[in-house]
Every structure is written in structure tokens, then in C-alpha cells.
C-alpha positions as CSV (number, residue, x, y, z in Angstrom):
1,M,-38.6,1.2,9.3
2,K,-36.4,3.0,11.9
3,I,-32.7,3.3,11.2
4,V,-30.3,4.7,13.8
5,I,-26.8,5.9,12.9
6,I,-24.4,6.2,15.8
7,G,-21.9,8.9,14.9
8,G,-22.3,12.2,13.2
9,G,-19.2,12.3,11.1
10,A,-18.7,12.1,7.4
11,S,-19.7,8.4,7.0
12,G,-22.7,8.6,9.2
13,I,-24.1,11.8,7.7
14,I,-23.6,10.7,4.0
15,S,-25.2,7.3,4.8
16,S,-28.2,9.0,6.4
17,I,-28.8,11.2,3.3
18,R,-28.5,8.2,0.9
19,L,-30.9,6.2,3.1
20,K,-33.6,8.9,2.9
21,Q,-33.1,9.3,-0.9
22,L,-33.6,5.5,-1.3
23,I,-36.1,4.9,1.4
24,P,-38.1,8.1,1.8
25,N,-40.6,6.6,4.3
26,S,-38.0,5.4,6.7
27,E,-37.2,7.2,9.9
28,V,-33.5,8.0,10.1
29,I,-31.9,9.3,13.2
30,I,-28.2,10.3,13.8
31,L,-26.9,10.1,17.4
32,E,-23.9,12.4,18.0
33,R,-21.9,12.4,21.2
34,L,-20.8,16.0,20.8
35,E,-22.9,19.2,20.7
36,K,-22.6,19.4,17.0
37,I,-22.1,17.0,14.1
38,G,-19.2,17.0,11.6
39,K,-16.5,18.6,13.8
40,K,-13.8,16.4,12.4
41,I,-14.8,17.3,8.8
42,L,-13.9,20.9,9.6
43,A,-10.3,19.9,10.4
44,T,-9.8,17.7,7.3
45,G,-7.1,18.8,4.9
46,N,-6.0,21.6,7.2
47,G,-9.5,23.1,7.1
48,K,-9.8,22.7,3.3
49,C,-11.4,19.3,3.3
50,N,-9.5,17.0,0.8
51,F,-12.4,14.6,0.4
52,T,-11.1,12.3,-2.4
53,N,-8.3,11.8,-4.9
54,I,-8.5,11.1,-8.6
55,N,-5.9,8.4,-8.0
56,V,-8.1,6.4,-5.5
57,D,-7.7,2.7,-5.9
58,N,-7.6,-0.3,-3.6
59,K,-3.8,-0.4,-3.5
60,K,-3.8,2.8,-1.5
61,Y,-5.2,1.0,1.5
62,N,-4.0,-1.5,4.1
63,N,-6.5,-4.2,3.0
64,P,-6.8,-3.9,-0.8
65,K,-9.1,-7.0,-1.1
66,F,-11.7,-5.7,1.4
67,V,-12.0,-2.2,0.0
68,K,-12.0,-3.2,-3.7
69,P,-15.8,-3.9,-4.1
70,T,-16.6,-0.6,-2.6
71,L,-14.1,1.4,-4.6
72,D,-15.2,-0.4,-7.8
73,I,-18.6,1.1,-7.3
74,Y,-17.7,4.4,-5.7
75,N,-14.5,5.5,-7.5
76,S,-13.5,9.2,-7.2
77,E,-15.4,10.2,-10.3
78,K,-18.7,8.7,-9.1
79,L,-18.2,10.1,-5.6
80,I,-17.5,13.6,-7.0
81,K,-20.6,13.4,-9.2
82,Y,-22.8,12.2,-6.3
83,L,-21.6,15.1,-4.1
84,E,-22.2,17.5,-6.9
85,E,-25.8,16.3,-7.0
86,L,-26.0,17.1,-3.4
87,G,-24.9,20.6,-4.2
88,L,-21.1,20.5,-3.7
89,Y,-19.0,22.0,-6.5
90,S,-15.3,20.8,-6.3
91,K,-11.9,21.2,-8.0
92,E,-8.6,19.3,-8.3
93,L,-5.5,20.8,-6.8
94,T,-2.0,19.2,-6.4
95,E,-1.3,15.4,-6.6
96,G,-4.9,14.6,-7.7
97,R,-6.4,15.9,-4.4
98,I,-10.1,17.0,-4.7
99,Y,-11.4,19.9,-2.5
100,P,-14.6,21.9,-2.4
101,Y,-14.4,24.7,-4.9
102,T,-14.2,27.2,-2.0
103,E,-11.3,25.2,-0.5
104,Q,-13.2,25.4,2.8
105,A,-14.2,22.4,4.9
106,A,-17.1,24.5,6.2
107,T,-18.6,24.4,2.7
108,F,-18.5,20.6,2.7
109,L,-20.3,20.4,6.0
110,E,-22.8,23.1,5.1
111,V,-23.8,21.1,2.0
112,L,-24.3,18.0,4.1
113,R,-26.3,20.0,6.7
114,M,-28.4,21.4,3.9
115,N,-29.3,17.9,2.8
116,L,-30.0,16.8,6.3
117,N,-32.6,19.5,6.4
118,K,-33.9,18.8,2.9
119,Y,-34.6,15.1,3.8
120,Q,-35.8,15.9,7.3
121,I,-33.2,13.7,9.0
122,K,-33.3,13.9,12.8
123,V,-30.0,14.7,14.7
124,E,-29.8,14.0,18.4
125,S,-26.7,15.8,19.7
126,N,-25.1,15.3,23.1
127,F,-26.2,11.7,22.9
128,E,-23.4,9.4,24.1
129,V,-24.3,5.7,23.7
130,A,-23.5,3.5,26.6
131,K,-24.6,0.1,25.1
132,I,-26.5,-1.5,22.3
133,E,-28.6,-4.5,22.9
134,K,-30.1,-6.8,20.3
135,K,-33.4,-8.4,21.3
136,K,-34.9,-10.5,18.6
137,D,-35.3,-8.2,15.6
138,E,-34.9,-5.0,17.5
139,F,-32.0,-3.0,18.8
140,I,-32.1,-1.0,22.1
141,I,-29.6,1.9,22.2
142,H,-29.0,3.1,25.8
143,H,-28.0,6.7,26.6
144,K,-24.9,6.9,28.8
145,S,-26.0,9.7,31.2
146,K,-29.7,9.3,31.1
147,R,-29.8,5.7,32.3
148,A,-33.6,5.3,31.9
149,F,-33.5,6.7,28.4
150,S,-33.1,4.6,25.3
151,I,-33.9,4.5,21.6
152,N,-35.2,1.5,19.7
153,A,-34.2,0.7,16.1
154,D,-34.8,-1.8,13.4
155,I,-31.3,-1.2,11.9
156,V,-28.2,0.3,13.4
157,I,-25.2,1.7,11.6
158,L,-22.1,2.2,13.7
159,A,-20.2,5.2,12.4
160,T,-18.3,6.4,15.4
161,G,-14.9,6.8,13.8
162,G,-11.7,5.6,15.4
163,K,-9.7,7.0,18.3
164,S,-7.9,9.9,16.6
165,A,-8.6,13.5,17.6
166,E,-11.0,12.9,20.5
167,I,-11.8,16.6,20.8
168,L,-13.4,16.3,17.3
169,G,-15.5,13.3,18.2
170,S,-13.5,10.1,17.8
171,N,-12.9,8.7,21.3
172,G,-12.7,5.0,20.5
173,S,-16.1,4.3,22.1
174,G,-17.3,2.4,19.0
175,Y,-14.8,-0.4,19.7
176,N,-16.6,-1.2,23.0
177,L,-20.0,-1.0,21.4
178,A,-18.9,-3.5,18.8
179,K,-17.3,-5.8,21.4
180,N,-20.5,-5.8,23.5
181,L,-22.2,-7.3,20.4
182,K,-19.5,-10.0,20.3
183,I,-17.7,-8.4,17.3
184,K,-13.9,-8.7,17.4
185,T,-11.6,-5.7,17.2
186,T,-7.8,-5.4,16.7
187,D,-5.4,-3.4,18.8
188,V,-5.3,0.3,17.7
189,K,-2.5,2.7,17.1
190,A,-2.2,6.3,16.0
191,G,-1.7,6.7,12.2
192,L,-0.7,9.6,10.0
193,V,1.0,11.2,12.9
194,G,4.3,13.0,13.6
195,L,7.2,11.1,15.2
196,I,9.1,11.9,18.3
197,G,12.9,11.9,18.2
198,D,15.8,13.1,20.3
199,S,15.3,16.7,21.3
200,N,19.1,17.2,21.8
201,Q,19.6,16.4,18.1
202,L,16.4,18.1,16.7
203,K,16.0,21.3,18.7
204,S,18.5,23.2,16.6
205,L,16.5,22.2,13.5
206,N,13.2,23.4,14.8
207,G,11.1,25.1,12.2
208,L,13.2,23.8,9.2
209,R,11.4,22.3,6.2
210,Y,13.4,20.2,3.9
211,K,12.6,17.9,1.0
212,C,14.4,14.6,0.8
213,N,14.1,10.8,0.7
214,V,12.7,9.5,4.0
215,S,13.4,5.8,4.9
216,L,12.5,3.4,7.6
217,F,15.7,1.5,8.3
218,D,15.6,-1.9,10.1
219,K,18.5,-1.7,12.6
220,K,18.7,-5.5,13.0
221,E,18.5,-6.5,9.3
222,K,20.3,-3.4,8.2
223,Q,17.8,-2.9,5.4
224,V,15.6,-0.1,4.2
225,K,12.0,-1.4,4.5
226,W,10.1,1.8,3.3
227,C,11.2,4.9,1.4
228,E,9.4,7.9,-0.1
229,Y,10.3,11.4,-1.1
230,G,8.7,14.4,0.5
231,E,9.0,17.4,2.8
232,V,10.1,16.9,6.4
233,Q,9.1,19.4,8.9
234,F,11.5,19.5,11.9
235,K,10.1,20.2,15.3
236,N,11.8,20.8,18.7
237,D,11.4,17.1,19.6
238,G,10.4,15.3,16.4
239,I,9.6,15.4,12.8
240,S,6.3,15.7,10.8
241,G,5.1,16.4,7.3
242,I,3.1,14.3,4.9
243,V,5.9,11.9,4.1
244,V,6.6,11.4,7.8
245,M,2.9,10.7,8.5
246,E,2.9,8.1,5.7
247,L,5.9,6.5,7.3
248,S,4.2,6.5,10.7
249,S,1.3,4.5,9.4
250,F,3.7,1.9,8.0
251,A,5.7,1.9,11.2
252,A,2.6,1.4,13.4
253,N,2.4,-2.2,12.1
254,Y,6.1,-2.8,11.8
255,K,7.5,-5.3,14.2
256,G,11.2,-4.6,13.8
257,N,13.5,-2.2,15.6
258,Y,14.0,0.8,13.3
259,L,15.2,4.3,12.8
260,V,14.4,7.0,10.3
261,Q,17.1,7.9,7.7
262,L,17.1,11.0,5.5
263,D,18.9,11.1,2.2
264,L,19.5,14.8,2.0
265,I,20.8,14.8,-1.6
266,K,18.9,12.0,-3.3
267,E,20.1,12.9,-6.8
268,K,23.7,11.9,-6.0
269,T,25.3,8.6,-5.0
270,L,27.5,8.3,-2.0
271,N,30.6,8.3,-4.1
272,E,29.4,11.4,-6.0
273,V,28.9,13.2,-2.7
274,K,32.4,12.2,-1.6
275,E,33.8,13.6,-4.8
276,M,31.9,16.8,-4.3
277,L,33.2,17.2,-0.8
278,L,36.8,16.5,-1.9
279,K,36.5,19.2,-4.6
280,R,35.1,21.6,-2.0
281,Q,38.1,20.9,0.2
282,T,40.3,21.9,-2.6
283,D,38.3,25.0,-3.6
284,F,37.6,26.3,-0.1
285,G,40.4,24.9,2.0
286,D,41.2,28.2,3.7
287,C,37.6,28.7,4.8
288,E,36.5,27.8,8.4
289,I,34.9,24.4,8.8
290,F,31.4,25.7,9.4
291,N,31.3,26.9,5.8
292,Y,32.1,23.4,4.4
293,L,28.5,22.6,3.5
294,T,27.4,26.2,2.7
295,G,25.5,26.2,-0.6
296,I,24.6,22.5,-0.3
297,L,22.4,22.3,2.8
298,P,20.6,24.7,5.1
299,K,22.9,26.1,7.7
300,A,21.2,24.3,10.7
301,L,21.3,21.0,9.0
302,A,24.9,21.5,7.9
303,Q,25.9,22.3,11.5
304,S,24.0,19.2,12.8
305,I,25.9,17.0,10.4
306,L,29.3,18.4,11.4
307,K,28.4,17.9,15.0
308,K,27.2,14.3,14.4
309,A,30.5,13.6,12.5
310,N,32.4,14.8,15.6
311,I,34.2,17.5,13.6
312,D,36.4,20.0,15.5
313,L,34.6,23.3,14.7
314,S,37.8,25.3,15.2
315,I,39.6,23.8,12.2
316,Y,39.7,24.9,8.6
317,I,38.3,22.9,5.7
318,K,41.8,22.0,4.5
319,D,42.4,20.2,7.8
320,L,39.8,17.6,7.2
321,N,41.2,14.1,6.7
322,T,39.7,11.5,4.4
323,R,38.0,9.6,7.2
324,S,36.1,12.7,8.3
325,I,35.0,13.5,4.7
326,N,33.7,10.0,4.3
327,K,31.8,10.3,7.6
328,I,30.2,13.6,6.5
329,A,29.3,12.1,3.1
330,A,27.7,9.1,4.8
331,L,25.6,11.4,7.0
332,I,24.4,13.4,4.1
333,K,23.1,10.2,2.4
334,Q,21.9,8.6,5.6
335,Y,21.1,11.2,8.2
336,P,19.7,9.1,11.1
337,I,16.9,10.0,13.5
338,E,16.2,7.7,16.4
339,I,12.5,7.4,17.0
340,K,11.1,7.3,20.5
341,G,7.4,7.2,19.7
342,D,4.7,9.3,18.1
343,Y,2.6,12.3,19.1
344,G,-0.4,10.1,20.0
345,F,-4.0,9.8,19.0
346,D,-4.8,13.4,19.7
347,K,-2.3,14.6,17.1
348,S,-3.1,11.8,14.6
349,Q,-5.3,12.0,11.5
350,I,-6.4,8.3,11.5
351,T,-6.5,5.2,13.6
352,I,-4.6,2.1,12.6
353,G,-6.7,-1.0,13.5
354,G,-10.4,-1.3,14.4
355,V,-13.2,-3.8,13.8
356,E,-11.8,-7.0,12.4
357,L,-12.6,-7.2,8.7
358,S,-13.4,-10.9,8.9
359,E,-16.5,-9.8,10.9
360,I,-17.9,-7.7,8.1
361,N,-19.4,-8.4,4.7
362,P,-17.3,-6.3,2.3
363,L,-20.1,-6.1,-0.2
364,T,-22.6,-4.6,2.3
365,M,-20.7,-3.4,5.4
366,E,-23.1,-5.6,7.4
367,A,-21.8,-7.5,10.5
368,K,-21.8,-11.2,9.7
369,K,-22.8,-12.2,13.3
370,V,-25.4,-9.5,13.9
371,E,-28.2,-9.1,11.4
372,N,-29.1,-5.5,10.5
373,L,-26.0,-4.1,12.1
374,Y,-23.7,-2.2,9.7
375,I,-20.2,-0.8,10.5
376,I,-18.7,1.9,8.3
377,G,-15.8,4.3,8.0
378,E,-12.8,4.5,10.2
379,L,-14.2,2.2,12.9
380,L,-13.2,-0.6,10.6
381,N,-9.6,-1.8,10.3
382,I,-9.1,0.2,7.1
383,N,-6.6,3.0,6.7
384,G,-5.4,4.7,3.6
385,R,-2.7,7.0,2.5
386,C,-2.7,10.8,3.1
387,G,-4.3,12.8,0.3
388,G,-8.1,12.2,0.5
389,Y,-8.1,8.5,0.6
390,N,-9.4,8.1,4.2
391,L,-12.3,10.5,3.8
392,H,-13.1,8.8,0.5
393,W,-13.4,5.5,2.3
394,A,-15.6,7.0,5.0
395,L,-18.0,8.4,2.4
396,A,-18.0,5.4,0.1
397,S,-18.5,2.9,2.8
398,G,-21.4,4.9,4.1
399,L,-23.0,5.0,0.7
400,I,-22.5,1.3,0.2
401,A,-24.2,0.5,3.5
402,A,-27.2,2.6,2.7
403,E,-27.6,1.0,-0.7
404,A,-27.2,-2.5,0.9
405,I,-30.0,-1.7,3.3
406,K,-32.3,-0.6,0.5
407,E,-31.5,-3.8,-1.4
408,R,-32.3,-5.9,1.7
409,M,-35.7,-4.2,2.1
410,D,-36.5,-4.8,-1.5
411,N,-35.6,-8.4,-1.2
412,N,-37.8,-8.8,1.9
413,V,-40.7,-7.3,0.0
414,R,-40.2,-9.7,-2.9
415,N,-39.9,-12.7,-0.6
416,K,-43.2,-11.8,1.1
417,K,-45.0,-11.5,-2.2
418,S,-43.7,-14.8,-3.4
């Protein structure tokens, strides 16, 4: 039995290891487009490799129904235990995030490499697949550059990843490989990515980090459609940070016209902010206006609000009228950032979209239309929240596919005997 895995990322590597554990006599080959496998793993979790989360459940993903069977089998506890059996010792840090005990992504990859060697799994690097053909019960996998060169396989696992961070291996080639086999895919967008705004507004805030409520506000319906608390990282021409990346994934599939709003003092209502500002006018009336929000907000943010409120910066605090105070209060509670786009696939952590889930058996990861073809990881239209959920899915789906292949082989043996 010859099994070829296309893609040497987390899902492909873990699937190959599990296959050799379950089917020792099988020939398992990984085909990797780059010169080395696992490059994207090294960048995961800012180089620390947040590979799962103790809070993993199906509600953390865009399609809870599809991921549920996999997560019911491979929850965080079982995944941690399995990786420990492979030799990886781990620990929990903030917000339930699980990392290698060394807090180094290199450790995670080294453990996987150690097991590739242990189980004598062959890795073909610099192998870019041009096309996969299915002829009767066999697949023919064609090399892109060496046109006369191909590899045959009984079973193929597509584990190419999405389109995020091409330099690390994911260039979107898996979508075309799937399409050539008549498997439908969705449109794809960048997910968990920073958002681009107006540089004229944001350049004065460059480098600032500030924790607040972040909302997606529908401009037409005048309603908040998404809101979470977290740290916003201001850039010269945009915003980033975990909470912004979470918002970007929601916004990628949002059809309405929206802007981002920041509630800069979430603990107080609008009326309470107005009262606070009125009291400050009484207490500090003889101070210059640029001191009005001193002690409440960072200087750069305070100045941005005064500018947005069209306040004359030459006046004193006592000169503010009620209308101006109300405008400042409103901006503190709803600081708007017009969004022009995102930083694109190269700066994103995940891809939104992928292989249509209706094409895949959620219990096995096998393509419904193409027998013995399995599709796993980020190539599928599955995306999770930030915090280890996406790498968990990559690993868990790879393990499920390997175990489904083993079960199919056992069933075939039983059927032949009967």
C-alpha cells in the first residue's frame, strides 16, 4: 500500500506518522514544495507554537457541525497526550493556550522530524505537484518542473494548506489540485490579519498599544454586529493585535458596509463619560485644552480625539461648550476607524474559505466523489479563532484521516475473507 501526502506542514506530517504507526508495512511519502518541511510551524504562535487550547470545542470554528466529530475524538486532552507519546512535553500558558514546554516552535518540529526518522517516512522536498490524475484504482502525481517525472499512489492525502504566508509554504496550489479532480472550492480571503485604515488618522498613533472593546459597526443598519475586548496595536496605516485579527476573520465573510469602532473606556456609559468630562472642565478649567484628557487616555489618542472633534487647540478647557464635550464623550465611546482593506495573504495567519465541506465526509476526511482521496487541514473551508484552534484542527484532521484509512484497509481485508 503506497500513500502519498502532498504537503509537509503540520497536518501532513502528523498524518504520515499516525499512518506508519497503524499500518507499519505501508509506504508513506510526503511531497513538499519547499526545500524543507514544516516551515510554517516555526512561525506559529510568534515562534512559540501554540498548538492547541484547553478550551477547544466546535463552537470556536466557522462550521461547528463539520468539525464536531473530529473534535469529539481528538479534544485538546487527547491531542496533548498523543503528542506526549511522540516525545513532546507541553505546558499551558495564558487563556488556555498550550505550547511546547520549551516555548519554541523548533522543538515541536524537531519532535515531528524525530518521528519521521523513527518510522522511516520518506520526504521528497522541492517537489511541486502540477496535477493529480485518477486512473481506475491508482493516482498519478505529476511533478511541475520535471514533466516526465511522476509518482504513483494507492491513496492520496491533500495537505497543502491554504493561501496564507506563501513564503512558508501555503501558496493556494491545493485548490487547483482539488478542482482538477472535480472537487468544488469556495472563494478565499485572508483571515486573522491586520486591517488597513486611514494613514492620516493613524500615523500619529503608530506604535501605541491600547486595550478596549473593538466592534464591527454596520454603517447602513447602524448596529454593532461583532464586539470583543482586547489589545489593539496601532500601525502607521492600520490596526492589528489578536482582537483585530479575530474581527478580520468575521469581516471577511461580512457582506455589509462597516467600520471599526473602539470603546476606549468600556467600564463607563456614555452619560458617565459626559459627567466625568464636565467635572474635569470644572476642576481644570484654566488648563490648556491639550491637557483635557490627560490621565484618562494616552497622549496620542487624546490628541487624535480632540482633532476628530474639531476642537480649537488654542483654547482653554473652560472654553469648551456642551456640544463639544458631548462630541468628545461620543468619540471616547465610539472611536471610529474606516477600514480600506487588510494586509493580505502574506501577512495573514489563516485562509478563509477552501474546499467545499459538502465534498468531504466529516467522519473520515475522504472526498465523497473521489475514492481514496483525503483532504485535511487548512485546505478545507474550516477556520478557527486565534489561540491554537487552527493548528489543533490541522493536527486532529490529519490524525482522523490516518485512522480512517486504517479502518478502510481492515474492512477490505474482512470483506475479502468473507
